[in-house]
MIKOLVO-239604 format. One line per 4 residues: their letters; for each residue x, y, z of C-alpha. Coordinates in pm, 1 decimal, always signed. Layout:
N
a> X/Y/Z | ...
END
This chain:
500
metp> -2957.4/+1978.4/+3674.1 | -3101.2/+1655.1/+3534.7 | -2969.0/+1337.6/+3696.7 | -2700.5/+1177.6/+3474.6
fyyr> -2800.5/+839.0/+3332.9 | -2507.3/+645.3/+3480.0 | -2555.8/+812.8/+3818.3 | -2915.6/+690.4/+3821.0
icdr> -2794.9/+339.5/+3735.5 | -2543.6/+344.8/+4023.3 | -2817.2/+462.0/+4261.7 | -3051.7/+182.4/+4161.2
ltea> -2779.4/-82.8/+4182.1 | -2687.2/+48.1/+4528.4 | -3045.7/+7.7/+4642.5 | -3063.4/-348.0/+4505.5
viyf> -2736.7/-455.8/+4671.9 | -2844.4/-307.3/+5006.3 | -3172.4/-498.2/+4998.2 | -2986.5/-816.5/+4899.7
mvif> -2751.4/-786.7/+5197.0 | -3040.2/-718.9/+5436.8 | -3227.0/-1030.3/+5323.7 | -2930.3/-1260.1/+5265.3
spwa> -2736.1/-1205.7/+5588.1 | -2971.9/-1377.5/+5838.7 | -3113.1/-1640.1/+5602.6 | -2764.8/-1762.1/+5503.9
fgst> -2745.1/-1939.3/+5841.1 | -2667.2/-1609.5/+6010.9 | -2368.0/-1552.3/+5780.0 | -2159.4/-1765.6/+6014.8
qpwa> -2003.8/-1978.5/+5739.0 | -1698.0/-1860.7/+5540.8 | -1885.0/-1869.8/+5208.4 | -2163.1/-1647.8/+5345.1
vavm> -1912.3/-1401.9/+5492.6 | -1731.9/-1390.3/+5156.9 | -2058.0/-1312.8/+4973.7 | -2137.2/-1032.0/+5218.5
ncag> -1786.1/-887.9/+5188.6 | -1809.9/-891.1/+4808.9 | -2147.3/-717.6/+4824.2 | -2009.6/-454.8/+5062.8
sllg> -1708.3/-395.2/+4837.7 | -1943.2/-361.7/+4538.9 | -2131.1/-90.1/+4727.8 | -1798.4/+85.2/+4780.0
lllv> -1722.5/+71.6/+4407.1 | -2066.8/+208.1/+4324.2 | -2012.3/+491.7/+4572.0 | -1678.0/+576.3/+4411.9
gkwv> -1848.5/+571.7/+4072.0 | -2109.6/+820.2/+4194.0 | -1835.5/+1047.4/+4330.6 | -1653.8/+1036.7/+3996.0
irrl> -1972.3/+1122.9/+3804.7 | -2037.5/+1416.3/+4036.9 | -1684.6/+1540.4/+3987.8 | -1676.5/+1509.4/+3609.1
sgyr> -2027.0/+1634.5/+3534.5 | -2061.1/+1894.9/+3807.7 | -2384.9/+1728.3/+3915.0 | -2498.7/+1796.5/+4272.4
parw> -2776.8/+1563.4/+4385.5 | -3052.9/+1703.8/+4604.4 | -2989.6/+1573.6/+4954.8 | -3163.8/+1582.6/+5287.8
gesa> -2983.9/+1820.0/+5521.4 | -2877.3/+2059.1/+5247.2 | -3171.3/+2289.1/+5295.8 | -3295.6/+2442.7/+4975.2
vadd> -3457.4/+2787.1/+4975.3 | -3616.0/+2974.4/+4688.0 | -3421.9/+3271.5/+4561.2 | -3567.6/+3554.8/+4354.2
sgrk> -3561.3/+3346.0/+4037.0 | -3736.3/+3050.9/+4198.8 | -3432.8/+2824.5/+4164.2 | -3271.5/+2625.1/+4445.8
rrrs> -2959.8/+2726.1/+4625.7 | -2814.6/+2521.1/+4910.9 | -2662.3/+2619.7/+5239.5 | -2347.7/+2441.3/+5350.8
ptrl> -2381.8/+2207.8/+5651.3 | -2320.2/+2351.6/+5996.6 | -1958.5/+2339.0/+6097.4 | -1986.9/+2101.5/+6393.2
agvi> -2203.3/+1851.6/+6203.8 | -1948.4/+1857.5/+5922.0 | -1663.7/+1799.7/+6168.8 | -1840.0/+1493.8/+6310.4
tvgm> -1899.4/+1355.3/+5961.8 | -1532.3/+1404.0/+5875.6 | -1442.5/+1239.3/+6206.9 | -1651.2/+933.5/+6119.9
avmt> -1472.3/+908.8/+5784.4 | -1133.8/+932.6/+5956.9 | -1230.7/+661.8/+6207.5 | -1345.4/+435.5/+5922.4
vliv> -1009.2/+472.4/+5748.4 | -824.8/+414.9/+6076.2 | -1019.1/+97.0/+6158.1 | -966.7/-54.3/+5812.3
gycl> -604.8/+65.1/+5808.8 | -545.4/-80.8/+6156.4 | -660.3/-422.6/+6035.4 | -447.9/-397.3/+5718.9
vsvl> -131.4/-298.2/+5906.7 | -189.2/-586.2/+6151.5 | -201.5/-827.8/+5857.9 | +96.2/-692.9/+5664.8
naaa> +300.2/-660.8/+5985.2 | +201.5/-1005.9/+6113.9 | +428.4/-1154.7/+6379.4 | +313.9/-1512.9/+6314.6
tyde> +106.2/-1737.9/+6091.6 | -90.0/-2040.5/+6206.8 | -129.2/-2373.8/+6026.0 | -460.4/-2537.4/+6121.4
etql> -353.6/-2881.9/+5999.1 | -33.1/-2903.0/+6203.7 | -159.6/-2661.2/+6473.8 | +181.3/-2492.1/+6469.8
fsyr> +281.0/-2124.4/+6463.2 | +543.8/-1989.4/+6224.9 | +695.2/-1672.4/+6366.0 | +813.3/-1377.4/+6156.4
kaih> +989.0/-1047.9/+6211.3 | +747.4/-767.3/+6287.9 | +765.7/-401.8/+6387.5 | +628.6/-422.9/+6739.9
wlph> +551.4/-51.6/+6776.9 | +295.7/-94.1/+6496.8 | -22.2/-305.5/+6502.5 | +66.3/-670.9/+6440.9
slsq> -119.1/-1000.0/+6431.2 | -26.2/-1335.2/+6582.5 | -234.9/-1518.7/+6320.6 | -214.9/-1360.1/+5978.8
gdsw> -486.2/-1574.0/+5818.7 | -746.2/-1484.7/+6081.5 | -665.5/-1115.8/+6053.9 | -705.1/-1125.4/+5675.1
vsfw> -1068.1/-1233.1/+5727.6 | -1121.6/-945.6/+5971.6 | -966.4/-697.1/+5728.7 | -1197.5/-792.9/+5441.9
salg> -1495.6/-779.6/+5677.5 | -1394.0/-434.3/+5802.2 | -1347.6/-312.6/+5445.0 | -1685.1/-448.7/+5330.7
lgcm> -1871.0/-309.0/+5632.0 | -1699.2/+28.5/+5599.4 | -1795.8/+55.0/+5232.9 | -2150.5/-49.2/+5316.1
fwav> -2177.1/+212.5/+5593.9 | -2090.5/+505.2/+5366.8 | -2279.0/+373.8/+5063.0 | -2598.8/+337.4/+5267.5
rdwl> -2553.6/+683.1/+5416.6 | -2495.1/+844.6/+5077.7 | -2797.2/+668.8/+4927.0 | -3033.0/+749.4/+5215.8
lgks> -2947.2/+1120.3/+5217.1 | -3029.6/+1150.2/+4846.9 | -3383.8/+1244.3/+4750.8 | -3583.8/+1019.0/+4522.8
erel> -3721.7/+1138.5/+4190.5 | -4075.5/+1137.9/+4328.5 | -3971.6/+1358.0/+4621.7 | -3800.0/+1601.5/+4387.5
eeel> -4117.4/+1631.0/+4181.3 | -4326.1/+1694.0/+4493.5 | -4095.9/+1978.7/+4599.3 | -4188.9/+2190.1/+4294.2
ddsg> -4516.9/+2368.8/+4243.1 | -4688.4/+2421.3/+3909.7 | -4464.7/+2719.6/+3832.2 | -4144.6/+2523.8/+3905.2
rfvk> -4073.0/+2701.2/+4234.0 | -3945.3/+2518.9/+4539.7 | -4205.3/+2425.3/+4803.0 | -4080.3/+2355.1/+5153.2
rrgg> -4184.8/+2013.1/+5279.4 | -4329.0/+1947.9/+5620.6 | -4066.1/+1808.6/+5859.8 | -4101.5/+1485.3/+6054.1
evpe> -4204.8/+1255.7/+5768.6 | -3994.0/+952.1/+5682.0 | -3838.0/+991.9/+5332.8 | -3909.2/+733.5/+5067.9
rlrh> -3569.4/+559.7/+5064.7 | -3548.6/+527.6/+5441.1 | -3909.0/+412.2/+5451.2 | -3845.9/+138.4/+5197.0
llwv> -3530.5/+19.0/+5374.8 | -3706.9/-4.8/+5711.6 | -3999.1/-188.4/+5553.0 | -3759.6/-444.5/+5403.1
lain> -3594.4/-491.6/+5741.9 | -3929.5/-531.2/+5916.2 | -4085.5/-775.6/+5669.1 | -3765.3/-980.3/+5650.0
glll> -3750.5/-994.0/+6030.4 | -4116.8/-1093.9/+6048.5 | -4070.4/-1383.8/+5804.9 | -3754.0/-1489.1/+5986.9
gvea> -3938.2/-1489.0/+6320.5 | -4232.9/-1687.6/+6187.5 | -3998.3/-1948.3/+6037.8 | -3794.9/-1972.9/+6358.5
iaqr> -4101.8/-2020.1/+6580.0 | -4249.2/-2276.2/+6340.7 | -3922.4/-2469.1/+6336.0 | -3906.2/-2468.2/+6716.5
ldgg> -4264.4/-2594.9/+6747.8 | -4194.5/-2859.4/+6483.7 | -3892.4/-2984.0/+6680.5 | -3669.3/-3061.2/+6382.9
gkll> -3292.7/-3065.0/+6424.0 | -3202.0/-2908.8/+6087.2 | -3152.1/-2539.6/+6021.0 | -3431.1/-2417.5/+5790.7
wlve> -3526.4/-2787.7/+5771.8 | -3230.5/-2829.5/+5533.7 | -2891.6/-2857.9/+5707.2 | -2778.9/-3024.9/+6027.8
prin> -2505.5/-2811.9/+6191.2 | -2173.8/-2956.2/+6303.3 | -2231.9/-2825.8/+6657.2 | -2551.4/-2766.0/+6856.0
ktpe> -2729.5/-3056.0/+6692.0 | -3022.1/-3059.0/+6937.0 | -3333.3/-2863.3/+6829.1 | -3341.9/-2675.2/+7161.7
sqfg> -2999.3/-2518.5/+7099.0 | -3095.4/-2392.4/+6750.4 | -3338.1/-2124.7/+6641.0 | -3437.7/-2058.3/+6282.7
pyay> -3132.8/-2041.8/+6054.1 | -2897.3/-1992.2/+6350.9 | -2715.6/-2289.1/+6498.2 | -2680.9/-2099.8/+6827.6
rsna> -3015.2/-1981.6/+6967.2 | -2868.6/-1682.0/+7151.2 | -2735.1/-1533.3/+6827.5 | -3082.4/-1555.0/+6673.8
aqyf> -3234.8/-1391.2/+6982.4 | -2973.3/-1113.8/+6969.4 | -3055.6/-1042.3/+6605.2 | -3426.3/-1007.5/+6686.2
nllw> -3357.8/-792.7/+6993.4 | -3156.0/-552.2/+6781.0 | -3427.7/-524.4/+6516.4 | -3766.8/-517.8/+6685.7
pvcl> -3723.8/-184.3/+6875.1 | -3628.9/-20.9/+6542.8 | -3949.3/-151.7/+6382.9 | -4147.9/-24.1/+6680.6
gfwl> -3990.9/+321.6/+6650.2 | -4065.9/+322.5/+6277.2 | -4430.8/+236.3/+6346.2 | -4463.4/+514.0/+6604.2
tlqr> -4309.0/+767.4/+6365.4 | -4554.3/+676.8/+6087.7 | -4839.6/+683.5/+6337.2 | -4751.5/+1032.8/+6460.5
tgqy> -4685.6/+1183.5/+6117.3 | -4998.2/+1035.7/+5963.4 | -4809.8/+855.1/+5685.5 | -4985.1/+548.1/+5536.5
ltrr> -5315.1/+657.8/+5694.0 | -5456.7/+781.6/+5363.5 | -5451.7/+623.8/+5021.8 | -5192.5/+773.2/+4791.3
pghl> -5048.6/+643.3/+4460.7 | -4782.4/+379.7/+4518.0 | -4861.3/+328.5/+4886.7 | -5008.9/+24.7/+5058.0
gvga> -5320.6/+200.1/+5183.4 | -5501.9/+272.5/+5505.5 | -5348.9/+132.0/+5822.7 | -5075.1/-66.6/+5650.4
hhll> -4819.8/+68.9/+5898.2 | -4982.3/-140.8/+6174.2 | -4814.3/-442.9/+6014.6 | -4494.7/-300.7/+6169.3
lfaa> -4645.5/-335.6/+6515.7 | -4730.4/-699.2/+6442.8 | -4377.7/-761.0/+6308.3 | -4219.9/-604.4/+6617.3
gvma> -4440.9/-824.3/+6837.5 | -4343.6/-1145.7/+6658.3 | -3972.9/-1060.2/+6679.4 | -4004.6/-963.7/+7048.2
icpl> -4153.6/-1307.2/+7119.4 | -3857.5/-1485.5/+6959.5 | -3600.0/-1437.2/+7242.0 | -3848.8/-1593.8/+7485.0
vals> -3925.3/-1884.3/+7253.3 | -3555.8/-1931.4/+7169.7 | -3487.7/-1997.5/+7542.4 | -3190.4/-1761.8/+7548.3
rasa> -3162.9/-1654.5/+7912.0 | -2975.5/-1327.2/+7869.4 | -3172.8/-1227.8/+7560.9 | -3505.5/-1302.5/+7731.6
vvsa> -3415.5/-1076.9/+8024.7 | -3284.9/-804.6/+7793.3 | -3596.7/-829.4/+7574.8 | -3823.4/-787.2/+7877.3
gmma> -3619.9/-487.4/+7990.6 | -3637.2/-328.2/+7645.7 | -4013.0/-383.6/+7638.2 | -4046.4/-186.0/+7960.9
lcll> -3828.8/+97.3/+7824.9 | -4014.1/+108.4/+7492.7 | -4349.9/+112.2/+7669.1 | -4231.9/+399.8/+7887.5
vilv> -4110.8/+597.8/+7584.7 | -4439.3/+546.6/+7398.1 | -4648.6/+650.8/+7698.5 | -4439.6/+965.4/+7748.3
iewr> -4447.4/+1061.8/+7379.9 | -4822.4/+993.4/+7352.1 | -4901.6/+1145.8/+7693.9 | -5119.8/+1417.8/+7547.4
ggwg> -5267.6/+1194.0/+7281.7 | -5578.8/+982.6/+7296.6 | -5609.3/+668.5/+7504.3 | -5659.1/+450.4/+7198.4
vkva> -5289.5/+425.7/+7106.9 | -5182.3/+385.3/+7471.1 | -5426.4/+104.4/+7545.8 | -5341.7/-69.4/+7216.9
vila> -4967.5/-58.2/+7288.2 | -5007.8/-182.0/+7646.6 | -5226.6/-470.5/+7531.4 | -4975.8/-550.1/+7254.5
flgv> -4688.6/-571.3/+7503.7 | -4889.7/-785.6/+7743.5 | -4989.6/-1012.0/+7454.7 | -4627.2/-1053.2/+7347.8
lyig> -4521.9/-1151.3/+7700.4 | -4813.9/-1391.1/+7739.9 | -4761.1/-1570.1/+7408.0 | -4384.1/-1588.8/+7449.5
ldig> -4402.9/-1723.0/+7803.3 | -4686.8/-1958.6/+7714.9 | -4470.1/-2125.4/+7450.8 | -4139.9/-2138.1/+7636.1
lfdl> -4208.3/-2075.7/+8006.4 | -4136.3/-2429.3/+8132.6 | -3809.6/-2472.9/+7944.0 | -3702.2/-2115.6/+8015.3
kkrm> -3754.6/-2160.7/+8390.3 | -3547.4/-2479.5/+8372.8 | -3264.1/-2297.4/+8197.0 | -3281.0/-2010.1/+8444.7
geln> -3218.8/-2264.6/+8718.4 | -2888.8/-2353.8/+8549.3 | -2781.7/-1989.8/+8524.5 | -2512.6/-2006.8/+8793.3
vayg> -2331.5/-2294.2/+8620.4 | -2331.2/-2124.8/+8280.0 | -2230.3/-1788.5/+8425.1 | -1945.4/-1948.2/+8619.1
qree> -1811.2/-2116.2/+8305.6 | -1814.6/-1790.8/+8110.6 | -1644.1/-1601.9/+8390.6 | -1373.3/-1868.1/+8385.0
icqk> -1316.3/-1793.3/+8014.5 | -1286.5/-1424.0/+8098.3 | -1035.7/-1494.2/+8374.8 | -816.7/-1689.8/+8133.5
swpi> -849.3/-1417.0/+7871.5 | -734.8/-1127.5/+8089.7 | -368.8/-1246.0/+8088.1 | -376.9/-1227.7/+7706.8
aheh> -486.5/-865.0/+7726.5 | -215.4/-791.2/+7984.7 | +60.8/-947.8/+7772.9 | -49.8/-761.0/+7458.6
pwfg> -184.8/-433.8/+7601.8 | -147.7/-182.0/+7318.0 | -213.5/-362.6/+6989.3 | -362.5/-691.3/+7109.9
tgpg> -311.1/-1024.5/+6939.4 | -458.1/-904.8/+6609.0 | -814.9/-872.0/+6478.2 | -1000.6/-1202.5/+6470.8
tfat> -724.8/-1405.9/+6638.4 | -883.1/-1504.7/+6971.1 | -997.5/-1851.9/+6863.6 | -641.8/-1935.3/+6756.8
iyql> -452.9/-1773.0/+7045.1 | -671.5/-1897.6/+7331.9 | -523.2/-2248.5/+7312.3 | -187.0/-2112.3/+7428.3
ylts> -336.8/-2007.9/+7761.7 | -507.3/-2334.0/+7856.3 | -360.7/-2469.4/+8181.2 | -492.4/-2825.9/+8165.1
skdi> -571.0/-3089.2/+7906.1 | -925.4/-3093.2/+8046.3 | -981.4/-2725.9/+7964.3 | -1218.0/-2655.4/+7677.4
wfaq> -1081.3/-2464.4/+7377.5 | -1340.0/-2190.7/+7320.2 | -1360.4/-1984.3/+7003.2 | -1514.4/-1677.8/+7174.6
vhnd> -1474.6/-1509.5/+7511.3 | -1852.6/-1475.4/+7555.7 | -1772.4/-1113.0/+7637.0 | -1736.5/-900.5/+7325.3
wlet> -1592.7/-604.0/+7513.6 | -1310.2/-814.4/+7654.2 | -1253.1/-995.2/+7323.7 | -1219.0/-659.8/+7147.9
lvtf> -960.9/-551.4/+7403.4 | -771.9/-881.6/+7363.0 | -760.4/-872.8/+6982.7 | -746.8/-498.1/+6908.5
grvg> -560.5/-380.9/+7216.7 | -601.4/-40.6/+7375.0 | -518.1/+149.0/+7056.8 | -761.6/-38.8/+6831.3
sgil> -1033.4/-46.1/+7098.0 | -994.4/+328.5/+7141.5 | -1042.5/+386.9/+6768.2 | -1356.4/+170.8/+6768.5
avgl> -1493.0/+349.8/+7076.9 | -1439.5/+696.6/+6927.7 | -1604.4/+589.5/+6602.0 | -1906.5/+453.3/+6790.7
llvl> -1942.9/+773.2/+6993.9 | -1934.0/+983.9/+6677.2 | -2204.9/+768.6/+6517.5 | -2429.9/+794.8/+6824.1
srgl> -2377.9/+1170.0/+6858.9 | -2428.9/+1267.3/+6494.0 | -2806.6/+1283.4/+6530.0 | -2780.7/+1547.4/+6802.7
fprg> -2679.0/+1809.1/+6546.1 | -2876.1/+1957.2/+6254.2 | -2850.0/+1873.0/+5885.3 | -3005.2/+1542.5/+5790.3
irlg> -3343.6/+1371.2/+5777.6 | -3541.1/+1546.5/+6048.4 | -3753.6/+1304.6/+6251.0 | -3889.3/+1306.9/+6603.9
vgfh> -3688.4/+1229.7/+6915.7 | -3876.3/+900.7/+6955.3 | -3709.7/+760.6/+6643.7 | -3368.0/+808.1/+6807.3
lfyw> -3473.9/+672.9/+7145.4 | -3580.9/+336.3/+7004.0 | -3246.3/+303.6/+6823.1 | -3060.2/+378.8/+7144.6
iafl> -3270.9/+122.8/+7332.1 | -3179.4/-139.4/+7070.1 | -2809.4/-50.9/+7095.7 | -2825.8/-54.6/+7475.7
glav> -2974.0/-403.4/+7470.0 | -2699.9/-521.6/+7234.8 | -2434.4/-367.2/+7460.8 | -2569.5/-561.0/+7760.7
earf> -2583.0/-887.8/+7565.9 | -2229.3/-828.9/+7437.3 | -2110.2/-842.2/+7799.8 | -2230.5/-1201.5/+7841.2
dfpl> -2213.5/-1339.1/+7485.5 | -2061.5/-1276.5/+7142.3 | -2324.6/-1109.5/+6917.7 | -2069.1/-884.8/+6745.0
qvys> -1861.6/-1185.7/+6637.3 | -2152.8/-1302.1/+6417.6 | -2149.8/-1130.6/+6079.6 | -2526.8/-1092.7/+6034.3
ilfl> -2564.0/-918.6/+6371.3 | -2256.8/-701.9/+6313.9 | -2389.7/-610.1/+5968.6 | -2727.9/-509.6/+6110.5
fvll> -2555.3/-305.2/+6382.2 | -2342.1/-115.7/+6129.5 | -2640.7/-68.5/+5896.6 | -2854.1/+79.9/+6174.7
gsvl> -2561.1/+297.8/+6276.6 | -2543.7/+430.8/+5922.0 | -2917.2/+507.0/+5931.5 | -2877.1/+685.7/+6264.3
tcvt> -2612.6/+919.2/+6122.1 | -2859.3/+1032.3/+5854.4 | -3134.0/+1125.8/+6099.6 | -3151.3/+1435.4/+6316.7
rrsa> -3416.9/+1564.0/+6551.5 | -3318.1/+1927.2/+6499.2 | -3391.8/+2153.1/+6206.4 | -3114.4/+2362.9/+6059.7
END
């Protein structure tokens, strides 16, 4: 059936909004300001509306778009007929949808059932009646922000997944031979939509890394040479558009292994090695290796201690994965990758070795301060065990647990796992944990974009690095990093290493 006109419009608008969010989120000062968060939430909600519009068009017109994972086989008449997804894969997909609704609903119930509101001008709480066996918030205004963020990210997750699983018009044309019969495509190649999205991520990350390194070498104290932040005014504490260098390093650490896995997949499948209409040409995929190298240098240049250690650890894991996957291949790729990793370490350490060694010497003091924050945060979790204090309320509630006028009022725990437990409680944290497990496990089952196991391993390495950094810092409290994490999770649910 020919694609309906308005369905095609919704698809193209979805693609444009996704690319806008990818580019805008880090350049808008890491989306740490309320105006940037509001723009991202509006864009995510727009993606949700476009997705609903596509569902309505499918329902009214009877149109069924060709999708990866719905294997098409030629029947006697040469027309396509699709097999339904395997039962377990469908159950996991339904489970992810249920978890999305539960997370957004949990935040909404916490807001509507708020036990208190907080006035920033008077710094006073106004208490209200609440149903305490339901999720409730101790700061309604903060939880409203978390609700809109959860709604926008949830809409973005499913809109990206729906768009990626759809086949482009060019791919549909390539699936038919001269007689109009279906031709089975070779597995393992990266589809056009996923390829374009990963290229946008890689090029955007490369430009971001180049700007950040140039700004650090220049020594200016303004973000993007434009704005002086209210906090972290010294150039050493900033990096690129981020006022806090560790957040910038965490963004790069989450992205560069994905770019490396994308490069390896193109290298193994032979894509971009021959000239074809609409493609960049011979060897263009090696730009991904350069982009991954620049981004891997950034945590070392940013002088973020935890991120530098995590980046070095991820380099070792990625190198091991590449050597194992290419074990039977020629020595050219292996030697090139080893030299690339050594070059990244040399350049990164050459730029920031002296200052990084100095900061490593102060590690005990910084670690002790952060452990003190954790010790003061545990009583909050114990007093509000099941539903927590409400999504996004830690910065407001922490002041109530300071024991001295000399204590510093921190806005984050510097331990995302503990902060999640404090604000979401055991019930909310359990919902988030189940949702994350479903996302990570979806690729183990058939039906989806079939790529090699290496593609998954690099994603898991990136997520593992983020999980380690979340223990000692607050990457998931920064919208641009959280957005990238959810986006990559959505991509991971579309990819499988098994054929149906």
